[in-house]
C-alpha positions as CSV (number, residue, x, y, z in Angstrom):
1,M,-21.3,30.8,-1.7
2,T,-24.5,31.8,-3.3
3,S,-24.7,30.7,-6.9
4,A,-26.3,32.9,-9.6
5,V,-29.6,32.0,-11.3
6,N,-28.8,30.2,-14.5
7,E,-30.9,31.4,-17.4
8,T,-31.8,27.8,-18.1
9,N,-33.9,27.8,-15.0
10,S,-37.2,29.5,-14.3
11,F,-36.9,33.2,-14.2
12,A,-39.5,33.3,-11.5
13,R,-36.7,32.1,-9.1
14,T,-34.6,35.1,-10.1
15,R,-37.2,37.5,-8.5
16,A,-37.2,35.4,-5.3
17,R,-33.5,35.7,-4.9
18,V,-33.1,39.4,-5.7
19,D,-33.9,40.6,-2.2
20,R,-31.6,38.1,-0.6
21,R,-28.7,39.2,-2.7
22,A,-29.4,42.9,-2.6
23,H,-27.7,43.5,0.8
24,I,-24.7,41.4,-0.2
25,V,-24.2,43.1,-3.5
26,S,-24.8,46.7,-2.3
27,T,-22.5,46.2,0.7
28,A,-19.8,44.6,-1.4
29,F,-20.0,47.5,-4.0
30,A,-19.8,50.1,-1.3
31,C,-16.8,48.4,0.2
32,V,-15.1,48.3,-3.2
33,L,-15.7,52.0,-3.7
34,A,-14.5,52.8,-0.2
35,C,-11.4,50.7,-0.6
36,A,-10.7,52.4,-4.0
37,A,-11.1,55.8,-2.5
38,W,-8.7,54.8,0.4
39,S,-6.3,53.4,-2.2
40,A,-6.3,56.7,-4.1
41,R,-5.4,58.6,-0.9
42,S,-3.1,56.3,0.9
43,P,0.6,56.9,0.5
44,S,1.3,53.2,0.8
45,A,-1.2,52.5,-2.0
46,H,0.7,54.9,-4.3
47,A,3.8,52.8,-3.7
48,Q,2.1,49.7,-5.0
49,S,2.3,48.8,-8.6
50,K,-0.7,48.3,-10.8
51,E,-0.2,44.6,-10.7
52,S,-0.1,44.3,-6.9
53,S,-3.1,46.5,-6.0
54,P,-6.5,45.0,-6.6
55,Y,-8.1,48.4,-6.3
56,Y,-5.8,50.4,-8.6
57,K,-8.1,49.9,-11.6
58,L,-10.9,51.7,-9.8
59,E,-8.9,54.8,-9.1
60,A,-9.6,56.3,-12.6
61,F,-13.3,55.4,-12.2
62,T,-13.7,57.0,-8.8
63,R,-11.9,60.1,-9.9
64,A,-14.0,60.4,-13.1
65,L,-17.2,60.0,-11.1
66,A,-16.0,62.7,-8.6
67,H,-15.3,65.1,-11.4
68,I,-18.7,64.6,-12.9
69,E,-20.5,65.0,-9.6
70,Q,-18.6,68.1,-8.7
71,S,-18.0,69.9,-12.0
72,Y,-20.6,68.9,-14.6
73,V,-22.6,71.9,-15.8
74,D,-25.9,70.5,-14.5
75,V,-26.5,68.4,-11.4
76,P,-26.2,64.8,-12.8
77,D,-28.6,62.0,-12.1
78,G,-26.5,59.7,-9.9
79,E,-28.7,56.6,-10.5
80,R,-28.5,57.1,-14.2
81,L,-24.8,57.4,-14.1
82,M,-24.4,54.2,-12.1
83,R,-26.8,52.3,-14.4
84,G,-24.8,53.5,-17.4
85,A,-21.5,52.5,-15.8
86,I,-22.8,49.0,-15.0
87,R,-24.2,48.7,-18.5
88,G,-21.0,49.8,-20.2
89,M,-18.8,47.6,-18.0
90,V,-20.9,44.4,-18.6
91,E,-21.3,45.0,-22.3
92,E,-17.5,45.2,-22.7
93,L,-17.2,41.5,-21.9
94,D,-19.0,39.6,-24.7
95,P,-22.1,40.0,-26.9
96,H,-24.3,38.0,-24.5
97,S,-23.4,39.7,-21.2
98,V,-25.8,42.6,-20.7
99,Y,-27.3,44.9,-18.1
100,L,-31.1,44.5,-17.8
101,D,-33.3,47.2,-16.4
102,R,-36.6,46.2,-14.9
103,D,-38.5,46.3,-18.2
104,E,-35.7,44.3,-20.0
105,L,-35.7,41.7,-17.3
106,Q,-39.5,41.4,-17.7
107,I,-39.0,40.8,-21.4
108,L,-36.6,38.0,-20.6
109,E,-39.0,36.4,-18.3
110,D,-41.9,36.7,-20.8
111,D,-39.8,35.0,-23.4
112,A,-39.0,32.1,-21.1
113,E,-42.7,31.6,-20.4
114,G,-43.5,31.8,-24.1
115,R,-46.3,34.4,-23.8
116,Y,-46.3,38.2,-24.2
117,A,-48.2,41.1,-25.6
118,G,-46.7,42.4,-28.9
119,I,-46.8,42.0,-32.7
120,G,-45.5,38.5,-33.0
121,T,-42.1,38.7,-34.7
122,E,-38.7,37.2,-33.8
123,I,-35.9,39.6,-34.7
124,D,-32.1,39.5,-34.8
125,V,-29.4,42.0,-36.0
126,R,-27.8,41.7,-39.4
127,D,-25.2,44.3,-40.4
128,G,-26.7,46.8,-38.0
129,W,-30.2,46.3,-39.2
130,L,-33.0,44.9,-37.0
131,T,-34.2,42.1,-39.2
132,I,-37.3,39.9,-38.9
133,N,-36.1,36.3,-38.4
134,A,-39.6,34.7,-38.1
135,V,-43.3,35.8,-38.1
136,L,-45.5,33.8,-35.7
137,D,-48.6,32.2,-37.2
138,G,-51.8,34.2,-36.6
139,S,-50.0,37.2,-35.1
140,P,-50.6,40.9,-35.9
141,A,-47.4,40.9,-37.9
142,Q,-48.5,38.0,-40.1
143,R,-51.9,39.7,-40.7
144,A,-50.1,42.9,-41.6
145,G,-48.0,41.1,-44.2
146,L,-44.6,41.4,-42.6
147,K,-42.2,38.7,-43.7
148,P,-38.9,37.1,-42.6
149,G,-36.0,39.2,-44.0
150,D,-37.8,42.5,-43.7
151,R,-35.5,45.2,-42.1
152,F,-37.0,47.8,-39.7
153,L,-36.5,51.4,-40.7
154,L,-38.7,53.0,-38.1
155,I,-40.5,51.9,-34.9
156,D,-43.0,54.4,-33.8
157,G,-41.1,57.1,-35.6
158,V,-37.8,56.3,-34.1
159,P,-35.0,55.2,-36.5
160,A,-34.3,51.5,-36.0
161,R,-30.8,51.4,-37.6
162,D,-28.3,50.4,-34.8
163,M,-31.1,50.4,-32.2
164,P,-30.3,47.8,-29.4
165,M,-32.4,44.7,-29.8
166,L,-33.9,45.0,-26.3
167,E,-34.9,48.6,-27.0
168,A,-36.6,47.5,-30.2
169,I,-38.4,44.6,-28.4
170,R,-39.5,47.0,-25.6
171,R,-41.0,49.4,-28.2
172,M,-42.9,46.7,-30.1
173,R,-44.3,45.2,-27.0
174,G,-47.0,46.8,-24.8
175,E,-50.5,46.5,-23.5
176,P,-52.9,44.5,-25.6
177,G,-55.0,46.8,-27.8
178,T,-52.4,49.5,-28.1
179,R,-50.9,50.4,-31.4
180,V,-47.4,50.6,-32.9
181,R,-46.4,52.0,-36.3
182,V,-43.5,50.4,-38.2
183,A,-41.7,51.0,-41.5
184,V,-39.7,48.1,-43.0
185,R,-37.5,47.7,-46.1
186,R,-37.9,44.5,-48.2
187,N,-35.5,43.2,-50.7
188,H,-36.4,44.0,-54.3
189,V,-39.1,46.4,-53.2
190,E,-38.3,50.0,-53.9
191,D,-40.5,51.9,-51.4
192,A,-40.6,51.4,-47.6
193,I,-43.5,49.4,-46.3
194,E,-45.5,51.1,-43.5
195,R,-47.9,49.3,-41.2
196,E,-49.8,50.1,-38.1
197,L,-50.3,47.1,-35.9
198,T,-52.4,46.5,-32.8
199,R,-50.6,44.6,-30.0
200,E,-52.2,41.5,-28.7
201,L,-51.3,38.5,-26.5
202,V,-49.1,36.2,-28.4
203,A,-48.5,32.6,-27.3
204,I,-45.5,31.0,-28.9
205,R,-46.2,27.5,-30.0
206,A,-42.9,25.7,-29.6
207,V,-43.7,22.4,-31.5
208,D,-45.4,21.5,-34.7
209,A,-45.7,17.9,-36.1
210,R,-46.7,16.6,-39.4
211,V,-47.2,12.9,-40.2
212,L,-46.4,12.0,-43.8
213,E,-47.9,9.3,-45.9
214,D,-45.1,6.8,-45.2
215,A,-45.5,7.2,-41.4
216,T,-42.5,9.4,-41.1
217,V,-42.8,12.6,-39.0
218,M,-41.6,16.1,-39.7
219,L,-41.4,17.8,-36.3
220,R,-40.6,21.5,-36.0
221,L,-39.0,22.8,-32.7
222,R,-39.2,26.6,-32.9
223,V,-37.8,27.5,-29.4
224,F,-36.9,26.0,-26.0
225,Q,-39.3,27.5,-23.5
226,E,-41.1,26.3,-20.4
227,T,-43.7,24.5,-22.5
228,T,-41.5,22.8,-25.1
229,A,-41.0,19.4,-23.5
230,S,-44.7,19.0,-22.7
231,E,-45.7,20.1,-26.2
232,L,-43.2,17.6,-27.6
233,R,-44.7,14.8,-25.6
234,R,-48.2,15.6,-26.8
235,A,-47.0,15.9,-30.4
236,L,-45.3,12.5,-30.2
237,E,-48.4,10.9,-28.8
238,Q,-50.6,12.3,-31.5
239,S,-48.1,11.4,-34.2
240,Q,-47.9,7.8,-32.8
241,K,-51.7,7.5,-33.0
242,A,-51.8,8.9,-36.5
243,A,-49.1,6.5,-37.6
244,A,-50.6,3.4,-35.8
245,P,-52.3,2.0,-38.9
246,H,-48.8,1.8,-40.5
247,G,-47.2,0.1,-37.5
248,G,-46.2,3.3,-35.7
249,I,-43.7,6.0,-36.4
250,R,-41.1,4.8,-38.8
251,G,-38.7,7.7,-38.5
252,M,-38.5,11.4,-37.6
253,V,-37.0,14.6,-38.9
254,I,-36.6,17.2,-36.1
255,D,-36.3,20.6,-37.8
256,L,-34.1,22.9,-35.6
257,R,-33.6,25.5,-38.3
258,D,-33.8,29.1,-37.1
259,N,-34.3,27.9,-33.6
260,P,-32.5,30.6,-31.4
261,G,-32.4,28.4,-28.3
262,G,-33.9,29.5,-25.0
263,L,-34.1,27.4,-21.8
264,V,-31.3,24.8,-21.8
265,A,-33.3,22.9,-19.2
266,A,-36.0,22.4,-21.8
267,A,-33.4,21.2,-24.4
268,V,-32.1,18.7,-21.8
269,D,-35.7,17.4,-21.2
270,V,-36.2,17.0,-25.0
271,A,-32.9,15.1,-25.4
272,D,-33.9,12.9,-22.5
273,E,-37.0,11.8,-24.5
274,F,-34.6,10.2,-27.1
275,L,-31.7,9.0,-24.9
276,D,-31.8,6.3,-22.2
277,E,-28.4,7.0,-20.7
278,G,-25.2,9.1,-20.9
279,V,-24.2,12.7,-20.7
280,I,-26.4,15.3,-22.4
281,V,-24.3,18.4,-21.8
282,E,-21.4,19.4,-19.6
283,T,-20.9,22.9,-18.2
284,R,-17.3,24.2,-17.6
285,G,-16.3,27.4,-15.9
286,R,-13.1,29.4,-15.5
287,G,-10.0,27.3,-15.8
288,D,-12.0,24.5,-17.5
289,R,-13.5,23.4,-14.2
290,V,-16.5,21.2,-14.6
291,L,-19.5,22.9,-12.9
292,Q,-22.3,20.6,-13.9
293,T,-23.0,17.4,-15.9
294,Q,-26.5,16.7,-17.0
295,T,-27.3,13.1,-18.0
296,A,-30.2,11.2,-19.4
297,S,-32.3,9.5,-16.7
298,R,-35.9,9.3,-17.6
299,A,-37.3,5.9,-18.2
300,G,-39.3,5.2,-21.4
301,A,-36.9,6.9,-23.9
302,R,-38.2,6.7,-27.4
303,L,-35.5,4.6,-29.1
304,E,-37.6,2.6,-31.7
305,F,-37.2,4.9,-34.7
306,P,-34.3,6.7,-36.4
307,I,-33.9,10.5,-36.2
308,V,-32.5,13.1,-38.6
309,L,-31.8,16.6,-37.2
310,L,-32.1,19.5,-39.6
311,V,-30.0,22.5,-38.7
312,N,-28.7,25.8,-40.3
313,A,-26.6,28.8,-39.4
314,R,-29.3,30.2,-37.2
315,T,-29.6,27.0,-35.1
316,A,-28.2,28.3,-31.8
317,S,-27.7,27.8,-28.0
318,A,-30.0,25.2,-26.5
319,A,-30.8,23.9,-30.0
320,E,-27.1,23.2,-30.5
321,I,-27.0,21.4,-27.2
322,L,-29.8,19.1,-28.4
323,A,-28.0,18.5,-31.7
324,G,-24.7,17.8,-30.1
325,A,-26.2,15.3,-27.6
326,L,-28.1,13.3,-30.1
327,R,-25.3,13.3,-32.5
328,D,-22.5,12.3,-30.1
329,H,-24.7,9.4,-28.9
330,E,-25.3,8.4,-32.5
331,R,-29.0,8.7,-31.9
332,A,-29.4,11.1,-34.8
333,V,-27.8,12.1,-38.1
334,V,-27.3,15.9,-38.5
335,V,-28.2,17.3,-41.9
336,G,-27.8,20.9,-43.1
337,E,-25.3,23.7,-42.4
338,R,-22.9,24.4,-39.5
339,T,-24.8,25.9,-36.6
340,F,-24.4,29.3,-35.1
341,G,-21.9,28.4,-32.3
342,K,-23.5,30.0,-29.2
343,G,-22.2,27.7,-26.5
344,S,-21.9,30.0,-23.5
345,V,-23.8,30.0,-20.2
346,Q,-25.5,33.2,-18.9
347,N,-26.5,33.6,-15.3
348,V,-29.2,36.2,-14.4
349,I,-28.1,38.0,-11.3
350,G,-30.5,40.3,-9.6
351,L,-29.4,43.8,-8.4
352,P,-30.9,45.8,-5.4
353,D,-33.0,48.1,-7.6
354,G,-34.9,45.3,-9.4
355,S,-32.5,45.4,-12.4
356,A,-30.1,42.5,-13.2
357,I,-27.0,41.6,-15.1
358,K,-27.0,38.6,-17.5
359,L,-23.4,37.4,-17.2
360,T,-21.5,34.8,-19.1
361,T,-20.0,32.4,-16.6
362,A,-19.3,29.1,-18.4
363,R,-19.2,27.2,-21.7
364,Y,-21.2,24.2,-22.8
365,Y,-19.6,21.0,-24.1
366,T,-21.1,18.1,-25.9
367,P,-21.0,14.5,-24.5
368,S,-17.7,13.9,-26.5
369,G,-16.1,16.9,-24.8
370,R,-16.3,19.3,-27.7
371,A,-16.9,23.0,-27.1
372,I,-19.9,24.4,-28.9
373,Q,-18.8,28.0,-28.4
374,A,-17.7,29.8,-31.7
375,R,-17.5,26.4,-33.4
376,G,-21.1,25.2,-33.6
377,I,-22.2,21.7,-34.6
378,E,-20.9,20.4,-38.0
379,P,-23.5,18.4,-39.9
380,D,-22.9,14.8,-40.9
381,V,-24.4,15.6,-44.3
382,V,-23.9,19.1,-45.6
383,V,-26.9,20.6,-47.4
384,E,-26.7,24.3,-48.1
385,A,-29.9,26.4,-47.9
386,S,-29.7,27.5,-51.5
387,S,-27.3,27.3,-54.5
388,V,-28.1,30.9,-55.3
389,P,-25.4,33.3,-54.0
390,R,-26.6,35.3,-51.0
391,S,-26.5,39.0,-50.7
392,L,-24.4,40.5,-47.9
393,L,-27.6,41.1,-45.9
394,D,-28.6,37.5,-46.3
395,A,-25.2,36.0,-45.6
396,P,-25.3,33.8,-42.4
397,I,-23.8,35.5,-39.3
398,R,-22.5,33.1,-36.7
399,E,-21.1,33.6,-33.1
400,A,-17.5,33.7,-34.4
401,D,-18.4,36.8,-36.5
402,L,-19.6,38.9,-33.5
403,D,-17.4,41.5,-31.9
404,R,-15.9,40.4,-28.6
405,H,-17.2,36.9,-29.0
406,L,-16.1,34.4,-26.4
407,S,-13.5,31.9,-27.8
408,A,-13.8,28.1,-27.5
409,A,-11.2,28.3,-24.7
410,D,-8.5,27.3,-27.3
411,L,-9.3,23.7,-26.6
412,D,-8.9,21.2,-29.4
413,A,-11.6,18.5,-29.8
414,P,-10.5,15.5,-27.8
415,A,-9.6,12.2,-29.4
416,G,-12.8,10.4,-30.5
417,A,-14.9,13.5,-30.8
418,R,-16.9,13.4,-33.9
419,G,-16.4,15.9,-36.7
420,S,-18.2,16.4,-40.0
421,R,-18.2,13.4,-42.2
422,G,-17.7,15.7,-45.1
423,A,-20.6,14.2,-47.1
424,R,-22.6,16.5,-49.3
425,L,-26.1,15.8,-50.6
426,T,-27.8,17.6,-53.4
427,P,-31.6,17.4,-52.8
428,G,-33.4,15.4,-55.5
429,A,-37.0,15.5,-56.6
430,A,-39.6,14.6,-54.1
431,T,-43.4,15.0,-53.9
432,A,-43.3,16.9,-50.6
433,F,-41.4,20.0,-49.7
434,Q,-40.8,21.1,-53.3
435,S,-39.6,24.5,-52.2
436,D,-37.5,23.3,-49.3
437,G,-34.4,21.5,-50.6
438,Q,-33.0,20.9,-47.1
439,A,-36.2,19.3,-45.9
440,R,-36.2,17.0,-48.9
441,A,-32.6,16.1,-48.3
442,A,-33.3,15.3,-44.6
443,L,-36.2,13.0,-45.7
444,Q,-33.9,11.2,-48.1
445,V,-31.4,10.6,-45.4
446,L,-34.1,9.4,-43.0
447,R,-35.5,7.0,-45.5
448,A,-32.0,5.6,-46.1
449,L,-31.7,5.1,-42.3
450,I,-35.1,3.3,-42.2
451,A,-34.0,1.0,-45.1
452,T,-30.7,0.2,-43.3
453,Q,-32.5,-0.5,-40.0
454,R,-34.9,-2.9,-41.7
455,A,-32.0,-4.7,-43.4
456,K,-30.3,-5.5,-40.1
457,P,-30.9,-9.0,-39.0
458,A,-33.0,-9.4,-35.9
459,Q,-31.1,-9.7,-32.6
């Protein structure tokens, strides 16, 4: 049985397998339609109940298709009809199962590689509005003054309200040097803000590190892409050199806030940097069957300093896998808000015409056996982003709030699985990060861990 290409692997391998699958997929689909047509004509098939006939469900589809092809006022585009049928069928499943045409598949591959031509924004959907989640440093969007929280009204003259995200991304990306006009709405600004931006090659830097005066490190992980693990290792080496006059790195805050995930293989590699053994993540498919268990194996794990993970409601997918792994192994303390809860596996399966479907096929579980899906990771120390009430547009949206979201398989956390400790911390005054209460709180927790570590008697 040929397995589908997991989105956590290189998307280059997807292209290599498309041709090999094409004949199998097209033949199987033709057989299904032929059997469905035979089922509709066969007297014995009519005698079967809906429950006993595997092809009964296709009878309505084949009849509708026949009526459209024979009776529609104009000659229909057969390929467009089939693409629409596949898209609608897949998108009925859950929010993360989607049909990808060739352009959309290319977008997915570009994101995995961390390099594309566009304006340099990360977007998500909030209450039907395409909203800027982050603006990349040095990008056209930053130079044009676009900010996180801005909501798109128009993209090249096309209304952006309820526009599918992939369609919006396709419109904002293009050849370097070409232009795109956008109009955005900003909170507390009466008039729409209009900008014309010139697309350029944007390289997403996944890792930033800052060594503080006390030899602690603030390390930001923006996304998990093909370069994340190598960027992390370089950042750790540079931080270690900078902290050497103080005896090396004393502790680290890994900031995963607003990290949307990405390649799970990259998250596993990052976790492996800080774990010397044990399960990192387990994948279970239909019927709770274990499909894959990934474990720490790399020698030279960095175990010498304590770690605090900083998370929020937009920490998702691969970032949640990292948080769950380090937390369950008691390698890190998690500070912030409950994470998004996107713990499902999507396989990218190539189709004969160069398109693909991204299909949810499994769920991710932390080392303690707890499902991430629709639950997220509960912090050990709860620190809300702000004490100021949020507007409806700013309210955090999590996986469990999405239509048709996949459940956690109705499995309770097993005995021994860690839950939130229920602690709450109000950020106090600090010289650094005055405008970022969560970061200040994370540093407070880290310094407490360092003090506890120093107080332990030598073994």
